[in-house]
C-alpha positions in Angstrom: -52.9 -83.5 -33.0 -49.9 -82.5 -34.6 -46.4 -84.6 -33.0 -43.6 -82.3 -31.4 -41.6 -82.7 -34.6 -44.0 -81.6 -36.7 -45.1 -78.2 -34.4 -40.9 -77.9 -34.8 -41.4 -77.5 -38.7 -44.1 -75.8 -38.5 -42.5 -73.2 -36.4 -39.2 -73.0 -38.8 -41.9 -72.9 -41.5 -43.1 -69.2 -40.0 -39.7 -68.2 -39.0 -38.4 -68.4 -43.0 -42.4 -66.2 -43.7 -41.2 -63.6 -41.2 -37.8 -63.1 -43.0 -38.9 -63.6 -46.5 -42.0 -60.8 -45.8 -39.7 -58.4 -44.1 -37.2 -58.6 -47.2 -40.1 -58.2 -49.6 -41.6 -55.2 -47.5 -37.9 -54.0 -47.6 -37.3 -54.2 -51.4 -41.2 -52.9 -52.4 -40.5 -49.4 -50.5 -37.1 -49.4 -53.0 -38.9 -50.3 -55.8 -41.7 -47.7 -55.4 -39.2 -44.7 -53.8 -37.3 -45.3 -57.3 -40.5 -43.9 -58.6 -41.6 -41.3 -56.7 -44.0 -43.3 -54.2 -43.3 -43.7 -50.7 -45.1 -46.5 -50.3 -44.1 -47.0 -46.3 -46.6 -44.2 -44.8 -49.4 -46.3 -46.0 -48.3 -49.1 -44.1 -49.7 -50.0 -40.5 -47.1 -50.1 -37.5 -44.7 -51.4 -37.5 -43.8 -51.4 -41.1 -44.0 -47.9 -41.5 -40.5 -47.2 -40.4 -36.7 -48.6 -40.8 -37.3 -49.9 -37.4 -36.2 -53.5 -36.7 -39.2 -55.8 -36.6 -39.5 -59.0 -34.1 -42.3 -61.5 -34.6 -43.9 -62.9 -32.0 -45.8 -66.0 -33.0 -48.2 -67.8 -30.8 -49.6 -71.5 -32.6 -52.8 -73.0 -31.1 -52.3 -77.0 -31.5 -55.5 -77.8 -31.3 -57.3 -75.3 -33.4 -54.7 -74.8 -35.7 -54.5 -70.9 -35.7 -51.5 -68.6 -35.7 -51.2 -65.0 -34.3 -48.3 -63.3 -35.5 -47.9 -60.0 -34.0 -45.2 -57.9 -35.5 -43.1 -55.3 -33.5 -40.8 -52.5 -33.5 -37.8 -53.7 -31.8 -34.0 -52.7 -31.3 -33.3 -55.8 -33.4 -35.0 -58.5 -35.4 -36.1 -61.3 -33.2 -38.5 -64.5 -33.7 -40.0 -66.7 -31.1 -42.5 -69.8 -31.5 -45.0 -70.5 -28.7 -47.2 -73.4 -29.3 -50.6 -73.6 -27.1 -53.4 -75.6 -26.2 -56.7 -73.4 -26.8 -56.8 -69.9 -27.9 -53.9 -68.0 -29.2 -54.5 -64.6 -27.8 -54.3 -65.5 -23.9 -56.6 -64.6 -21.0 -59.5 -65.6 -23.9 -60.4 -61.7 -24.2 -60.7 -63.0 -27.5 -61.5 -66.3 -28.9 -61.3 -67.7 -32.8 -63.1 -70.6 -34.4 -63.1 -72.6 -37.3 -61.0 -70.7 -40.4 -60.4 -67.2 -39.5 -58.4 -64.1 -40.7 -58.4 -61.0 -38.7 -56.0 -57.8 -37.5 -55.5 -56.7 -34.2 -53.3 -53.2 -33.5 -52.5 -51.2 -30.5 -54.1 -53.7 -28.3 -52.6 -54.6 -25.2 -53.4 -58.4 -23.9 -53.9 -58.8 -20.2 -53.5 -62.2 -18.9 -53.1 -62.1 -15.3 -50.0 -59.9 -14.1 -48.7 -60.2 -17.4 -49.3 -58.3 -20.5 -49.2 -58.5 -24.5 -48.7 -55.5 -26.4 -50.3 -56.1 -30.4 -48.4 -53.5 -32.7 -49.9 -55.4 -35.4 -51.3 -59.3 -35.0 -52.5 -61.7 -37.9 -54.5 -63.5 -36.6 -54.6 -66.1 -39.5 -55.5 -70.6 -39.5 -53.2 -72.6 -40.6 -54.4 -73.6 -43.8 -54.5 -69.7 -44.8 -51.2 -69.4 -43.5 -49.8 -72.6 -45.9 -51.6 -70.8 -48.8 -49.6 -67.5 -48.3 -46.4 -69.4 -47.6 -46.8 -71.1 -51.2 -45.9 -67.1 -52.6 -44.5 -65.0 -50.0 -44.3 -62.4 -53.1 -48.1 -62.4 -53.8 -49.0 -62.3 -50.0 -46.6 -59.2 -49.7 -48.3 -57.1 -52.6 -51.4 -57.6 -51.3 -50.5 -56.4 -47.8 -49.1 -53.4 -49.9 -51.6 -52.6 -52.0 -54.4 -53.5 -49.4 -53.3 -51.0 -47.3 -51.8 -47.9 -50.4 -55.6 -48.4 -51.3 -57.1 -47.9 -47.2 -54.6 -45.0 -47.0 -54.9 -42.9 -50.6 -58.7 -43.3 -49.7 -58.6 -41.1 -46.6 -62.0 -42.8 -45.5 -62.6 -45.6 -42.1 -62.2 -49.0 -42.9 -66.2 -49.7 -43.0 -66.5 -46.3 -45.8 -63.6 -48.0 -47.5 -65.3 -51.7 -47.6 -68.1 -49.7 -48.6 -66.6 -47.9 -51.4 -65.0 -51.0 -52.6 -68.5 -53.1 -53.1 -70.0 -50.0 -54.6 -67.2 -50.1 -57.1 -67.8 -54.0 -57.7 -71.3 -53.3 -58.6 -70.3 -50.5 -60.7 -67.8 -53.3 -62.5 -70.0 -55.6 -63.3 -72.5 -53.3 -64.7 -70.2 -51.9 -67.2 -67.4 -54.9 -67.9 -70.3 -57.6 -69.0 -72.2 -54.9 -71.0 -71.3 -55.3 -74.5 -72.6 -52.4 -75.6 -70.7 -50.5 -73.7 -68.8 -48.0 -75.5 -64.4 -48.0 -74.9 -64.2 -44.3 -73.9 -67.1 -45.1 -71.0 -64.8 -48.0 -69.6 -61.6 -45.9 -70.0 -63.2 -43.1 -68.1 -64.6 -45.4 -65.7 -60.8 -46.4 -65.3 -59.4 -43.3 -65.1 -61.6 -41.9 -62.8 -61.0 -45.0 -60.2 -57.7 -46.0 -60.2 -57.8 -48.2 -57.3 -59.4 -50.8 -59.5 -55.9 -51.1 -61.8 -54.1 -51.0 -58.8 -55.6 -53.6 -56.6 -56.8 -55.4 -59.5 -53.5 -55.6 -61.8 -50.7 -54.1 -59.4 -50.6 -51.1 -61.4 -49.6 -47.4 -59.5 -48.8 -44.0 -60.8 -51.1 -44.2 -63.3 -50.6 -41.5 -67.0 -53.5 -41.3 -68.8 -53.2 -40.5 -72.2 -50.0 -39.5 -72.2 -48.5 -38.0 -75.7 -45.7 -39.7 -77.1 -44.2 -37.6 -79.5 -43.2 -38.5 -82.8 -40.2 -36.9 -82.3 -38.1 -39.2 -85.2 -41.0 -39.4 -87.9 -41.7 -43.4 -87.3 -45.3 -43.4 -87.0 -47.6 -41.5 -89.1 -48.8 -39.8 -85.8 -48.3 -38.9 -82.1 -49.1 -41.8 -80.0 -51.5 -41.9 -76.9 -52.0 -45.1 -74.9 -54.7 -45.5 -72.8 -52.7 -45.7 -69.5 -48.9 -46.1 -68.9 -48.3 -47.3 -65.0 -45.6 -49.0 -62.7 -46.4 -52.8 -62.6 -45.7 -53.5 -58.7 -45.2 -56.9 -59.6 -42.9 -57.0 -62.2 -41.0 -54.0 -60.8 -41.4 -52.3 -64.9 -43.1 -49.5 -66.5 -46.5 -51.0 -68.6 -48.5 -49.6 -71.6 -52.0 -50.8 -71.2 -54.9 -50.3 -73.6 -58.4 -50.9 -73.1 -60.9 -52.3 -75.7 -64.4 -53.0 -75.5 -65.7 -55.6 -73.0 -67.4 -58.3 -76.0 -68.3 -61.5 -74.4 -66.2 -64.0 -76.6 -62.7 -63.1 -77.9 -62.3 -67.0 -78.7 -63.1 -68.2 -82.2 -63.8 -71.9 -83.2 -64.4 -72.9 -79.5 -63.9 -77.2 -79.7 -63.5 -77.2 -83.6 -60.3 -76.9 -85.4 -58.7 -73.8 -85.7 -59.3 -72.5 -82.3 -57.8 -69.0 -81.9 -58.3 -65.6 -80.7 -60.8 -63.3 -83.0 -59.1 -60.4 -85.4 -59.7 -57.6 -82.4 -57.0 -59.5 -80.0 -54.2 -59.7 -83.3 -55.1 -55.6 -83.2 -54.9 -54.9 -80.2 -51.5 -57.0 -79.3 -50.2 -55.0 -83.1 -51.1 -51.8 -81.6 -49.1 -52.6 -78.2 -46.2 -53.2 -79.7 -46.3 -50.1 -81.5 -46.4 -48.1 -77.9 -43.6 -50.5 -76.4 -41.4 -49.9 -79.5 -41.7 -46.2 -79.1 -39.2 -47.1 -76.2 -36.7 -48.6 -78.2 -35.3 -45.4 -79.5 -32.8 -43.1 -77.0 -34.5 -39.5 -78.3 -38.1 -40.9 -77.8 -36.9 -42.2 -73.9 -35.3 -38.7 -73.7 -39.0 -37.0 -74.3 -40.9 -39.3 -71.6 -38.0 -38.3 -69.4 -38.2 -34.5 -69.7 -41.6 -34.2 -70.0 -43.3 -36.9 -67.5 -40.3 -36.9 -65.1 -39.9 -40.9 -65.3 -37.9 -43.0 -67.2 -39.4 -46.1 -69.2 -36.8 -49.0 -71.1 -38.3 -52.0 -72.2 -41.9 -51.0 -70.6 -44.3 -54.5 -71.1 -47.6 -54.5 -72.2 -51.5 -55.5 -71.2 -54.4 -55.1 -73.1 -57.4 -55.0 -71.4 -60.5 -57.0 -73.4 -63.4 -58.7 -73.5 -64.4 -61.8 -71.0 -63.8 -65.4 -70.9 -66.3 -68.2 -69.7 -65.8 -70.8 -67.6 -65.3 -73.1 -70.5 -63.8 -71.4 -72.3 -60.8 -71.0 -70.1 -58.9 -74.1 -71.1 -58.8 -72.6 -74.6 -57.6 -69.1 -73.3 -54.6 -70.8 -70.9 -53.5 -72.4 -74.3 -53.8 -69.5 -76.4 -51.6 -66.8 -74.8 -48.8 -69.4 -74.5 -48.5 -68.5 -78.0 -47.9 -64.5 -76.9 -44.8 -62.9 -76.7 -43.7 -62.4 -73.3 -44.2 -58.5 -73.1 -47.4 -58.8 -73.7 -50.5 -59.7 -71.0 -53.9 -60.3 -72.6 -56.7 -59.3 -69.5 -60.3 -60.4 -69.7 -62.2 -58.0 -68.1 -64.1 -60.7 -66.1 -60.5 -61.5 -64.9 -60.2 -58.3 -64.2 -63.0 -57.8 -62.0 -62.1 -61.3 -60.4 -59.1 -59.9 -59.1 -60.8 -57.1 -57.8 -63.6 -59.2 -55.5 -60.6 -60.5 -54.2 -59.0 -57.5 -53.1 -62.1 -57.1 -51.1 -62.0 -59.9 -49.2 -57.8 -59.4 -48.7 -59.0 -56.0 -47.4 -61.6 -57.1 -45.1 -59.0 -59.7 -43.8 -56.0 -57.1 -44.0 -57.0 -53.8 -42.8 -56.9 -53.4 -39.0 -60.5 -53.1 -37.4 
């Protein structure tokens, strides 16, 4: 059982979470607005307006659960109430063990009093601490989960079913060495939610032609994808290669390194990125595609990295330039599976 001091410290931690979470939500709204996306419309009440948001927190000392009830208010107010037993007053809904769920638009009656849950996150203390360690990441997950659900135009159960179906299709394609690159390209183009939720890539432009205005290259350039990276708040150029099982050579031997196709992918993406160093090229893209891109990052999606080669992969990517991210297909798959779990928890039932 926590001491009174420990409970007080936890209350301060939740207060800090509340303040930073709202700050990150507002910052993301502004960043998405710059690229023409009104992300606020996809968020649940009360986050879909510019109204101040208060947060009432009930903490179960013995069960180690928290209920964070966010609601529209005339001011930003925070309150923290330690209780024994269930975090939902009146015992209408009871939680045990590890839990993470949301309730919205629900009025809870407790005797003569009532509590309106505008958007309540009911979560175990251990999960809260995990989210507290990286609030920026939690905010990105919160936004992307609700954006995916909003744009799907489906019911919650239909949406979760769609995600599971996509996960199975990803498994069939991403772990099959014989699948052609064009098949992967078409699959990712037809299902933008995979890159939205797997890599935080929004506003996709597939096969955009980068016209060789200055004659620097042999021909016009055509990256597989250009998209806005919400995690880094910048544009990214993406290219897909075949999902070959192994991209590391000489595993557990001398001169361990990436295979030639990884270096070739990096060289190709370098050309795409350097295209935007010229003012004439940036103007062309702005005029044609209505986006202003300068100093984009680059993402190469290729291969699979088995768990036994994970240490080698982590060591080798340290030698790559900061603008270049290397993403194995199984990483993308794992990120999408994680999104399904988050969607099941954060989308209002």
